[in-house]
Phi, psi and omega in degrees: 000141177056036178269135176287136179232135179231139173244115182255125178286127179294323186284322186247353181061023177270140181255137175240119190241155173201181175231153181281161178274195185294345178248014176083014181268147177215160178216136176231088179278168175062026175289135173300146182293154181145191182261133185229154166246115177269130183229139176217146175218087177296155180298127179087006181235160171290154173291145179226148183223155177213131181261128189221142173262121179256130179250175181296130177072008184281149176224104188249147177254106184256137177247115177261115184255120183254151179257144180303142178294151180095338176282147182277066182229134176243124179254124180215165181281126180228160175072201183277182181285135179291139177233072182289156175289151175278094186273000182249349185267128178268341181282157179259124182212162178227133182248131173263114187274172186302322181297321179289325179296317187272333189259330183283142178281138179229121177290113182092345177051045175276119186298333180291337179293348174301332181296335182289352174282348181269139177295143180090358180250131181217151176288153187253332186232053183292338181266003182286147175273358185272144178283332184239138177286127179054228181255024184285141174275357182267127182296140174130203189235172172279161182231127178256132177251119181053042174070012175274162187291150187287348177278355187257021179259164175232132180253127184234124178241119181053040176080008181234154183296133172237038183265146167267096186287351174280307182273343182080020182235191178295141187255359182210164181234144180225149172293149182301327181290344179275353182265123178274306177214160188221121179241140175241117176268111187263343183199146172072032179304135183282179190295340179290345178260133179210185177064026178196149176237012175262262178222179184232128178258109187251112189240137176242131181273165183280152176229167177284165179227186177289342179266129174285118187220133180222156176222148171229136187212158176206141179229136183227134173230146169212181190287352186295335180255007182266153174277170177291146174287132185293339180273311181277341183058030174225163174274115184290142176297139182208129170223118178230116177244129173233130186213156181187176179212142177229147178210130179217147180178186183272138164274326174213116188305139178068005185220312184234136185220152181221141175222140178219150179213138169234136176219132178241151178226133177229102181248125176229121181208191179237146169258172186235128171255127185256018175295130181301130178304325178296315178294320179298318179296318179296320179294316180298319179298321179293319178296321178296319181295328180276350185071031182297129184271356180277192185285160172255154180286145175285141180238117180277177181274342180237213182285344181230166177238132180261148175219150183282144174217142184226155171223109178242122183221155177224134176237131174233134182220132177224132178224134176237139178234134179221136179248110181290321179202182178295347184243009185209120183225137183238140176231134175234140175214152178223137176227146180228135180225127178232135182228138173218112184228133181256138181052046185278329184226160174088304185284154177121150182062239182269013178253123180291160180297335177294341182270001184272175177221160167271169171222122176232142183210145173227128183227128173238129178228130175239130182223151178218149176214150178224132177241122184236135173267108183278329176197171178300347181241000186224132183222147181228139179233126178236131180225154176203156179205159172226134180230133171245123181225124181237115180251136177228125181226069183288147178287147176296330180241132183254299189267064179202140174292158172276137181233125178238124174251113190306124178073006184237303186193156169228138179203172183095200185287125178294131187228018188257353183215159176300152179259350178198154177205130178236126184228133170247126182237131175234139180212138174227131181230138173223129180235136179238130180243129180229124175262124179225097181064234181277001182251138169237112184259130176237128180223153184193171178223144180226118177245125181229134182230125174250134165242106193240126176245119182246127176256119184217090180293343183053233184265052184291338176259007181094153181214113180258139174237126178249139182286338183201166177293325180299315180295326178291319185281338190262338187207143177282350178243023183274007182285149181273336178204155176220130180240143179216126178258147179227169173092189182290126186272016180220161179212141179249131181235132169265130189227078175285140175230136177225139179222138176234147176207156170220138186218137181238124172258109187249120176276082185295320177222161176304335182254002186225125175241133178246126177252119179229138181202170179218133181232149176225124178238142177218129178249122181265121176223118186300328187268359181231134177276082184284153177294149177243005182255042188273054176282129184240095174286142177226134175212142180201170179218155171228121188234129176254100189285342185245155185296329182284351176055035177261001177231131178233129175255128183238149175206152182202161175215145177190161170254138183229133180248136179273168174257157179275118178294134185289332180292318180298320178293318178299321178302315181294318182292321180289334180274349184300136177072002174274152181234165178234121185250112184278357185267000000 
């Protein structure tokens, strides 16, 4: 009872201290991830220490065993770092540690692909010809957790939302060197997690340490090591260069630290159009005969037609950490993401390059967090962020209707996705942790506000659909449908979100922990009559049936509510009162 306990970070030499309660229990929440030495010296006992590695989202139960003073016994840290099981967590999660982030090879170095190392996570659109999933500005694919849809996940970076609430996917990009650890919660998320019913991607960024450390790197790929493409039966040209530099160290030893990373990517390759050259020539001849002012189809020299596509991106990340005192710590970070991609969407397979679009994006994010120790049993965490994101996806063809010939070809103005999106995001989060005997209560509030403007002209230049090539070649009225959009092609939506939760971690028995909580989320959308009864009970247990505590049995139950993607809502609002005339 009333024994002082200290956790010293090996990397920064910072100490986090508390005292035990009347039964010798202690809690140190919100510790930065890393390697620690826990030390305690109860009155009348020898000092004892334990070396432990703490990962993202981990909750460990540590037992510090001290020897009576006066005995000729020395207790010291020996061997490697202890990796105890998380015997208090009822949720199922997988953590990708720093060694895996830095040492494993990743084609394209997409930080989100770290999630594929976790069981139950799989990519969703591996057969797509598109470089970007949906209208997302983040390179890569969607991710399904336990076979749920990829729009139902939540991405959290340093405790703050990193979601693209328009597309329902990840909303920002980071260089791989900026990621410290990556956790995927695949089942049984506790009450602190909300706004998703799939899984949770929990990411912690890197910070500086007392050691000045820098890296410079470059990765190069080209077609010389690639196999032939099965469609073109040629080796497609490819040049991909990724390069970057990272630097981290102390501004003031043991107190202030800075870390920065820049990473660039320059990908140049070719896409494949599989429209038959014979069909393309017949279509072009028909367009010439009609005096069509729109584009003509590209005709390759073989069975396929190649077109150039590029992905050029830049990532900048800066993070500063400062400790005012043993009870007050501040973190500031800034990230910048710029993307310029040619023929990124639309084109490919039976879609001509005229049907493609570019994708350009600029993202600025500023975030801050403060962790305060209010008493040895009470802790508070406050976080906030602002994000500006501007997406531009102009069509390769402007003044031409879209024309689709079923099973043959698509060309003209792309009309299936928005051409621009501007989003302002504001978020404030506050979490309070209170230890009271065998109970640890965590409660918090999360307020997030999106102001999102989506530009989606749809079929503003007209959209013809033909059932067959014969109908296209034989008659100017042989189309099966014609769509035409009118009116203002953009819509602005204000999207406030608020969430409250309370969660109790109760150590019912030395071998049994019960996690029970209740969450409430509400999404305000003026144009949608959203539910207001979104109470989410969560309950789970973690049980260690054997004395050696090397086996943990977990179980959980909960209700989870998804959020409404703003793009789907914008599509409905922009389509309202429009008609489709087949005659």
